[in-house]
C-alpha positions in Angstrom: 0.0 0.0 0.0 1.2 3.5 -0.9 -0.1 6.5 1.1 0.0 10.1 0.0 0.3 12.5 3.0 0.1 16.2 2.8 1.7 18.1 5.6 0.7 21.7 6.2 2.0 24.6 8.3 1.2 28.2 9.0 4.1 28.8 11.5 6.9 31.3 11.0 9.8 28.9 11.8 9.5 26.3 9.1 8.0 23.6 11.3 5.2 21.2 10.2 3.4 19.5 13.1 0.3 17.7 11.8 -2.2 15.7 13.9 -4.6 13.2 12.3 -8.0 12.1 13.6 -7.2 8.5 12.9 -4.0 6.4 13.1 -1.7 5.9 10.2 -0.6 2.3 10.4 3.0 1.7 9.1 4.2 -1.9 8.7 7.7 -3.1 9.5 10.4 -1.6 7.3 8.1 0.9 5.6 9.6 3.3 3.1 9.1 7.0 2.5 9.7 9.4 -0.4 9.5 13.1 -0.9 7.0 14.2 -3.5 7.3 18.0 -3.4 6.8 21.2 -1.4 5.5 24.7 -1.7 6.9 26.9 1.0 6.6 30.7 1.3 9.7 32.4 2.8 9.6 36.1 3.7 12.3 38.2 2.1 13.4 40.6 4.8 13.8 44.1 3.6 14.1 47.6 4.9 13.2 50.9 3.4 15.8 53.6 4.1 14.5 57.1 4.0 15.0 60.4 5.8 13.9 58.8 9.1 16.3 56.0 9.5 19.3 56.5 7.1 21.6 58.4 9.4 25.0 57.0 10.5 26.8 58.9 13.2 30.4 58.9 14.3 31.8 60.9 17.2 35.4 61.2 18.1 37.2 62.7 21.0 39.8 64.1 18.6 38.8 67.7 18.3 35.3 67.0 19.5 34.4 65.8 16.1 30.8 64.7 15.4 29.9 63.5 11.9 26.6 62.5 10.4 26.3 60.6 7.1 23.3 59.1 5.3 22.8 55.9 3.4 21.3 56.2 0.0 17.5 56.0 0.2 15.8 52.9 -1.2 14.5 49.4 -0.4 17.3 47.0 0.7 16.4 43.3 0.5 18.4 40.6 2.3 18.4 38.3 -0.7 18.6 40.7 -3.6 20.8 43.7 -2.7 22.3 43.1 0.8 25.7 43.7 -0.9 24.6 47.2 -1.9 23.6 47.9 1.7 27.0 46.6 2.9 28.7 49.0 0.5 26.6 51.9 1.7 27.4 51.3 5.3 31.1 50.8 4.6 31.4 53.9 2.4 29.4 56.1 4.8 31.5 55.2 7.8 34.7 55.5 5.8 33.6 59.0 4.6 32.7 60.0 8.2 35.4 58.8 10.4 38.1 60.8 8.7 36.4 64.1 8.2 37.8 67.2 10.0 36.2 69.2 12.7 36.1 73.0 12.7 39.3 73.3 14.8 40.8 70.0 13.8 43.7 70.2 11.3 43.4 67.9 8.3 46.6 66.0 8.9 45.8 65.2 12.5 42.9 62.9 11.7 43.1 59.2 12.2 44.6 58.0 9.0 44.5 54.4 7.9 41.1 53.5 9.5 38.9 51.5 7.2 35.4 50.1 7.8 33.9 46.9 6.5 30.4 45.5 6.8 28.8 42.1 6.1 28.0 38.7 7.5 30.6 36.6 9.3 31.0 32.8 9.1 28.2 32.3 11.6 25.8 34.4 9.5 25.8 37.2 12.0 26.2 40.7 10.8 29.4 42.5 11.6 30.5 46.1 11.3 34.2 46.4 11.9 37.3 48.4 11.2 41.0 48.0 11.0 43.7 50.6 11.1 46.7 50.2 8.9 49.0 53.2 8.6 52.3 53.7 7.0 54.6 51.1 5.5 58.1 51.7 4.2 59.2 50.9 0.7 61.8 48.4 1.8 59.2 46.0 3.2 58.4 44.3 -0.1 55.0 45.8 -0.3 56.2 48.2 -3.0 57.8 47.5 -6.4 60.5 49.8 -7.9 61.8 50.0 -11.4 65.4 49.3 -12.3 66.1 53.0 -12.7 65.4 53.8 -9.1 68.4 53.7 -6.7 67.6 53.1 -3.1 69.9 54.2 -0.3 69.1 52.5 2.9 72.5 52.6 4.6 71.6 55.3 7.0 68.1 54.3 8.2 66.1 51.4 6.6 62.9 53.2 7.7 63.9 56.5 6.0 64.9 55.4 2.5 66.4 57.8 -0.1 65.2 57.4 -3.7 66.9 58.8 -6.7 66.4 58.4 -10.5 69.5 57.2 -12.3 68.2 58.4 -15.7 68.9 62.0 -16.8 65.9 61.9 -19.2 62.6 63.4 -18.1 60.5 60.3 -18.6 58.2 58.1 -16.5 60.3 55.0 -16.5 61.7 55.5 -13.0 58.9 54.7 -10.6 57.8 53.0 -7.3 54.3 51.5 -7.2 52.4 49.9 -4.3 51.6 46.2 -4.5 48.5 46.6 -2.2 45.6 49.0 -2.7 45.4 52.2 -0.7 43.0 52.6 2.2 39.4 53.1 1.3 39.0 55.1 4.5 41.5 57.6 5.7 44.5 57.6 3.3 47.8 59.4 3.4 50.6 59.3 0.8 53.4 61.8 1.5 57.0 62.2 0.5 59.7 64.7 1.4 61.8 66.4 -1.3 65.6 66.5 -0.5 66.7 68.0 -3.8 64.9 69.5 -6.7 65.9 70.7 -10.2 67.4 74.2 -10.2 66.7 75.2 -13.8 63.5 75.6 -15.8 64.8 72.8 -18.0 63.4 70.5 -15.3 59.9 71.8 -15.8 58.8 68.3 -17.0 60.8 66.6 -14.4 60.6 66.5 -10.6 58.7 64.0 -8.4 55.1 62.8 -8.9 52.8 61.5 -6.3 49.6 59.9 -7.6 47.0 57.1 -7.5 45.7 54.8 -10.2 43.0 52.2 -10.5 45.6 50.1 -12.4 47.7 47.6 -10.5 51.1 48.3 -12.1 53.0 46.1 -9.7 50.9 43.1 -10.8 50.7 43.8 -14.6 54.3 45.0 -14.9 53.1 47.9 -17.1 54.9 51.2 -16.8 52.9 53.9 -15.1 52.5 57.1 -17.1 51.0 60.5 -16.0 48.1 59.9 -18.4 47.2 56.7 -16.6 47.0 58.2 -13.1 43.5 59.2 -11.8 44.9 62.1 -9.9 48.4 63.3 -9.1 50.5 66.2 -7.7 54.0 66.8 -8.9 56.8 69.3 -8.4 58.4 71.5 -11.0 61.7 73.2 -10.3 62.7 75.9 -7.8 61.5 78.8 -9.9 58.2 77.3 -10.9 55.5 75.7 -8.8 53.5 72.5 -8.1 51.2 71.1 -10.7 48.0 69.2 -10.1 46.0 66.8 -12.4 42.4 66.4 -11.3 41.2 63.3 -13.1 42.6 60.8 -15.6 43.5 62.5 -18.9 42.6 66.0 -17.5 45.1 68.9 -18.2 47.6 69.9 -15.5 47.0 73.1 -13.6 49.6 75.1 -11.7 49.0 75.9 -8.0 49.7 79.6 -8.4 52.1 81.3 -6.0 53.6 78.1 -4.6 57.3 77.7 -5.3 58.9 74.3 -4.7 61.7 74.2 -2.2 64.1 71.7 -0.8 62.7 69.9 2.2 59.1 70.4 1.2 56.7 67.5 2.1 53.9 67.0 -0.4 51.4 64.4 -1.5 47.8 63.3 -1.4 45.6 62.8 1.6 42.0 61.4 1.5 39.6 62.5 4.2 36.0 61.6 4.0 34.9 61.4 0.4 37.5 64.0 -0.8 41.1 63.7 -1.9 43.4 66.6 -1.1 46.7 67.7 -2.6 48.8 69.1 0.2 52.3 70.5 0.8 54.2 71.7 3.8 57.4 73.6 4.2 60.5 72.5 6.2 59.0 74.0 9.4 55.7 72.1 9.0 53.7 75.1 7.9 51.0 74.3 5.4 51.8 75.7 1.9 48.5 74.7 0.3 45.6 72.3 0.7 43.6 71.9 -2.5 40.7 69.5 -2.7 40.4 67.4 -5.9 37.1 67.4 -7.7 37.8 63.7 -8.6 35.3 61.3 -7.1 35.5 57.5 -7.9 32.4 56.1 -9.6 32.6 53.3 -7.1 34.1 54.0 -3.6 35.0 50.3 -3.3 37.3 50.5 -6.3 40.9 49.6 -5.5 43.5 52.4 -6.1 47.3 52.0 -6.0 50.0 54.5 -5.0 52.4 55.6 -7.7 55.6 57.6 -7.3 57.5 58.8 -10.4 60.9 60.4 -10.5 61.2 62.2 -13.8 64.9 63.3 -13.8 68.1 62.6 -12.0 68.2 65.8 -10.1 65.3 65.1 -7.7 65.7 63.0 -4.6 62.9 62.1 -2.2 62.8 60.3 1.2 60.5 59.9 4.2 57.9 58.3 2.0 54.8 57.1 3.8 51.5 55.5 2.6 48.4 54.0 4.2 47.4 50.7 2.7 44.1 48.7 2.7 44.2 46.6 5.9 41.7 44.1 4.5 43.8 43.3 1.4 47.0 42.9 3.4 48.1 39.4 4.4 49.5 39.2 7.8 49.4 41.9 10.5 49.2 45.4 8.9 51.7 48.0 10.2 50.1 50.4 12.6 52.8 52.9 13.3 53.6 56.2 11.5 57.1 57.0 10.5 58.8 59.1 13.0 60.8 61.9 11.3 61.6 65.4 12.2 59.8 67.0 9.3 56.6 64.9 9.5 56.5 65.2 13.3 56.5 69.0 12.9 53.5 68.7 10.5 51.6 66.9 13.3 51.5 63.2 12.3 49.8 61.5 15.2 50.9 58.4 17.0 48.4 55.6 16.6 46.5 55.6 19.9 43.1 54.7 21.3 40.5 57.4 21.0 37.3 58.0 22.8 34.7 57.5 20.1 31.3 56.2 19.4 29.3 55.1 16.4 25.7 54.3 15.9 23.1 53.5 13.2 19.4 54.0 13.3 17.3 51.7 15.5 15.3 50.2 12.7 18.5 49.4 10.7 20.2 47.9 13.7 17.2 45.6 14.4 17.1 44.6 10.7 20.7 43.6 10.8 20.4 41.7 14.0 21.9 44.1 16.6 20.1 44.5 19.9 20.7 48.3 20.0 21.8 51.0 17.6 25.1 51.7 19.4 28.2 50.2 18.0 30.6 50.0 20.9 33.6 48.2 22.3 32.2 44.8 23.4 34.1 45.0 26.7 32.7 48.5 27.5 29.5 47.3 29.2 26.6 49.7 28.8 28.8 52.7 28.0 27.9 54.3 24.7 31.4 55.9 24.5 34.2 53.4 24.1 37.9 53.5 23.7 38.4 52.2 20.1 41.7 50.7 19.4 43.5 49.8 16.1 40.9 47.1 15.3 37.3 46.8 16.3 34.5 44.4 15.5 30.8 44.9 16.3 28.8 41.7 15.9 25.0 41.4 15.8 23.3 39.4 18.5 21.2 37.3 16.1 21.8 35.5 12.9 21.5 37.5 9.7 18.7 36.1 7.5 20.2 35.5 4.1 20.0 33.4 0.9 21.4 30.0 1.4 22.8 27.5 -1.0 20.4 24.7 -0.2 17.7 23.5 2.1 16.9 20.2 3.9 13.6 18.6 4.7 14.0 16.8 8.1 11.5 14.5 9.7 11.3 15.0 13.5 9.4 11.9 14.7 10.3 9.2 12.1 13.7 7.6 12.0 15.2 7.4 8.5 18.3 5.7 7.3 20.0 9.0 6.4 23.2 10.5 7.5 24.8 14.0 7.4 28.5 14.8 6.9 28.2 18.3 8.2 27.1 17.2 11.7 28.8 13.8 11.3 25.6 12.2 12.7 22.7 10.2 11.6 19.9 12.7 10.7 16.4 12.1 9.5 16.9 13.9 6.2 14.2 13.2 3.8 15.6 15.2 0.9 17.9 18.1 0.0 16.7 21.0 -2.1 19.2 23.0 -4.1 18.6 26.7 -4.0 15.7 27.4 -6.4 13.6 30.0 -4.9 11.1 31.6 -7.2 10.6 35.1 -5.9 9.7 34.3 -2.2 8.8 30.7 -2.6 10.6 27.4 -2.3 9.0 25.3 -5.0 10.5 21.8 -5.6 9.4 18.4 -6.9 12.0 15.7 -7.8 12.1 14.3 -11.3 11.8 10.8 -9.7 10.9 9.6 -6.3 13.5 7.9 -4.1 12.2 5.8 -1.3 14.2 5.7 1.9 13.9 3.0 4.5 12.2 3.8 7.8 14.1 2.4 10.7 11.1 0.5 12.2 11.5 -3.2 12.8 8.0 -3.3 14.3 4.8 -1.9 12.9 3.9 1.6 14.3 0.8 3.7 14.5 1.1 7.4 13.9 -1.3 10.1 15.1 1.0 12.9 14.0 3.9 13.6 11.7 6.4 16.4 12.4 8.8 17.8 9.9 10.8 21.0 9.3 12.7 22.8 6.6 16.1 24.0 7.6 19.2 25.4 5.9 22.1 23.2 4.8 23.7 23.9 8.2 20.5 23.0 10.1 19.6 26.6 10.9 15.9 27.7 11.2 14.2 29.0 8.0 11.7 31.8 8.4 8.3 31.0 6.7 5.0 32.7 6.2 1.5 31.9 5.0 0.2 28.3 4.4 3.0 25.9 3.4 2.8 22.3 2.2 5.1 19.3 2.1 3.8 16.2 0.3 5.3 12.7 1.0 4.6 9.1 0.0 4.7 6.2 2.5 4.6 2.6 1.4 4.6 -0.7 3.2 7.7 -2.7 3.7 8.7 -5.5 1.3 7.8 -8.4 3.7 4.2 -7.1 4.0 3.9 -6.7 0.3 5.0 -10.3 -0.3 2.6 -11.6 2.4 -0.3 -9.8 0.8 0.6 -11.0 -2.6 0.6 -14.6 -1.2 -2.8 -14.2 0.5 -4.4 -12.7 -2.6 
């Protein structure tokens, strides 16, 4: 005998508990097969608008309080959670490195980068790492054959010089790792510069590019840099290029001098071209108009020495801590010139960060305040070089596959994930149609029930779970259909009697 049984459920946790008004008699060694299912699963989403899109970051450095806003729209866990992650990352990155009214640009925390998304336990995390300067001897930079490096005096204060007299781009140093997507600093100190106007096309260049020259082996050219700042000679000025392929513009009234420190700093969503004199006084601070089309794009640092009369040293750069293998460096170079400018030591700061209450609940946090997990109920925490804020509940997300598990019938089925015998009736590959799990196998596979004796059932319990046995949220009226047939001994007996 073969029985068709339809299980139904209107719960929100994927459980099917069905009671019947009469017994279902199962003979010894009965078998069971999965026929199909139709299960509605809610697709968690949140609408971000003017009431819940704010992200706040407050720092004890200069009394800074910043407010950013996520792009308005509907964010769905299954369809565009990645976009929401990007918005949270970018908003925090653009906030935590802005400057307060009385807070000098170069004193901000540089190298801090935020990241958002689910961890291996499917709980949402908002975190940041800090990775500041790294010297060019560490192997994280690649230099061309025309660049001479003098490290005999101080390995952390290398001296770079072009061996070629021609004013070309073939003498360069490029970073192997992308720069920080949060606060970024790339500075260099000029020891010697050209003394004649013939060096107008020479000098030193500090720029960034979305091309990874260290990987491709291509030679960086000025035309391939997204933005750059370069020196001229001692009777001219600095030149700035604001966008790939854009014409250079002179920074009027700014003569290059020996012992200047110049380069590019990114704070918030703006890159700045900056220069300081030997005493640390700011010569200029010019904001680039350039804005990446995608703030998650990787950019790489590029230094070009365009003649043999320019020498630079005290180079520093902040790299992307999430692309760095190993422990990122978290100390700034200590040099007389850059200390005068006000390069901070990496230290803990009193800071707090929070998102809206509705967004925090949507992501699984039990309150909107992101804080040091060891700080108790304090909303202001001492945030160190690395910080992770983990949601209290699991993030609901799209899974690779589902399992139908029987709760009160023993099946001859086993699971490699748990390394245990489990009552798995079937596995369903990810095939959601909108917000439904619709599945029917092409052929029915009967599994043996582990019943040596006949049993009488008044109820059947089942559940749908993820491939790691986590609960699946459901809604509406859901169905699972199964076949149960008698065991082979009973079938033979009945054939004999008939």
